[in-house]
C-alpha positions in Angstrom: 15.4 -27.6 67.6 17.3 -27.8 64.3 20.0 -25.3 64.0 23.0 -25.1 61.5 25.6 -22.5 62.3 28.8 -21.5 60.4 32.3 -21.1 61.8 31.3 -20.7 65.5 33.5 -23.3 67.0 37.3 -23.5 66.8 39.4 -26.4 68.0 42.2 -25.4 70.3 44.9 -28.1 70.6 45.6 -29.3 74.2 49.2 -28.0 74.1 47.8 -24.5 73.4 45.1 -24.3 76.0 45.0 -22.1 79.1 43.3 -22.6 82.5 40.4 -20.6 83.8 42.7 -17.8 84.8 44.3 -17.5 81.4 47.5 -19.1 82.5 49.2 -21.8 80.4 48.5 -25.4 81.3 51.4 -27.8 82.1 53.4 -28.6 78.9 52.0 -31.3 76.7 53.2 -33.0 73.5 51.8 -31.1 70.5 48.9 -32.7 68.8 49.8 -34.3 65.5 46.3 -35.1 64.4 43.4 -32.8 63.6 39.8 -33.4 64.7 37.5 -34.0 61.8 34.2 -34.5 63.6 33.7 -33.4 67.2 31.1 -32.4 69.7 31.0 -28.9 71.1 28.9 -27.3 73.8 27.3 -23.8 73.4 25.9 -22.4 76.7 22.6 -20.5 76.1 22.3 -19.2 79.6 23.4 -20.3 83.1 21.2 -23.4 83.0 20.7 -24.5 79.3 23.4 -25.5 76.8 23.1 -26.7 73.2 25.2 -29.7 72.0 26.6 -29.5 68.4 28.3 -31.8 66.0 31.1 -29.8 64.2 32.2 -30.7 60.7 35.9 -30.1 60.0 36.3 -32.9 57.5 37.2 -30.6 54.6 34.1 -31.8 52.8 30.3 -31.4 52.9 28.5 -34.1 54.8 25.7 -35.4 52.6 23.5 -36.3 55.6 23.7 -36.7 59.3 21.1 -38.5 61.5 21.7 -38.0 65.2 19.8 -39.9 67.8 20.0 -39.4 71.6 19.4 -41.8 74.4 20.9 -43.0 77.7 19.7 -43.2 81.2 19.1 -41.1 84.3 19.0 -41.9 88.0 16.5 -40.6 90.5 16.2 -41.7 94.1 18.2 -45.0 93.5 16.0 -45.8 90.4 17.4 -45.8 86.9 15.2 -44.8 83.9 16.0 -45.1 80.2 15.7 -41.9 78.2 15.5 -41.3 74.5 15.0 -38.4 72.2 13.8 -38.1 68.6 16.2 -38.5 65.8 17.2 -35.3 64.0 18.3 -35.3 60.4 20.4 -32.7 58.5 21.4 -32.6 54.9 24.4 -30.9 53.1 26.4 -29.7 56.2 29.3 -27.6 54.8 32.8 -27.9 56.1 33.1 -25.5 59.2 29.4 -25.8 60.0 28.0 -27.2 63.2 24.6 -28.8 63.7 22.6 -28.9 66.9 22.0 -32.4 68.0 20.7 -32.0 71.6 20.4 -29.6 74.5 20.5 -30.1 78.2 19.4 -28.3 81.3 22.2 -28.3 83.9 19.9 -28.8 87.0 17.3 -31.1 85.4 19.8 -33.3 83.5 22.6 -33.5 86.1 22.0 -37.2 86.9 21.8 -38.2 83.2 24.2 -40.1 81.0 23.7 -39.1 77.4 24.5 -41.2 74.4 24.5 -39.7 71.0 24.7 -41.9 67.9 25.4 -40.6 64.5 24.9 -42.0 61.0 26.9 -39.8 58.7 27.0 -40.1 54.9 30.0 -38.4 53.3 31.2 -38.9 49.7 29.1 -42.0 49.3 30.5 -43.6 52.5 28.5 -44.3 55.6 30.1 -43.7 59.0 28.5 -44.6 62.4 29.9 -43.0 65.5 28.7 -42.9 69.2 29.5 -40.7 72.1 28.6 -41.3 75.7 29.2 -38.9 78.5 27.5 -37.4 81.5 25.2 -34.5 80.4 26.8 -31.3 81.3 30.1 -33.0 82.2 32.1 -32.0 79.1 32.8 -29.1 76.8 33.9 -31.0 73.8 34.7 -34.5 72.6 36.4 -35.6 69.4 34.6 -38.4 67.5 36.9 -38.7 64.5 40.6 -37.7 64.2 42.6 -37.3 60.9 
């Protein structure tokens, strides 16, 4: 499952985005901040997508421990779900690390929570994200 890729994801500010037809979205105030750590989705095929943490802090992350959990519903019952923690070391600026994957059909009733323990320049940062699996393309966890 571990995967570390370089310069695959590029953040596009909301005021510069276009719709599915390539037309400009309604005008928005320009973003004054830059995302430092964010989650991006990479579709592998029509059903499976990988979830990545993107490092744009300008520094190497000494270590990242990502843990997944959450819940899913099935026939009016709710079940807790959890995954194994994954650890990466020395994640360069511009790199993205795979922290989870989801299957669009199988995970459609799931709520995913990803928790991160990040060590950068002798500081420890803890971040959490919670969203419906498959229901987002990206999420900023830390802004400048």
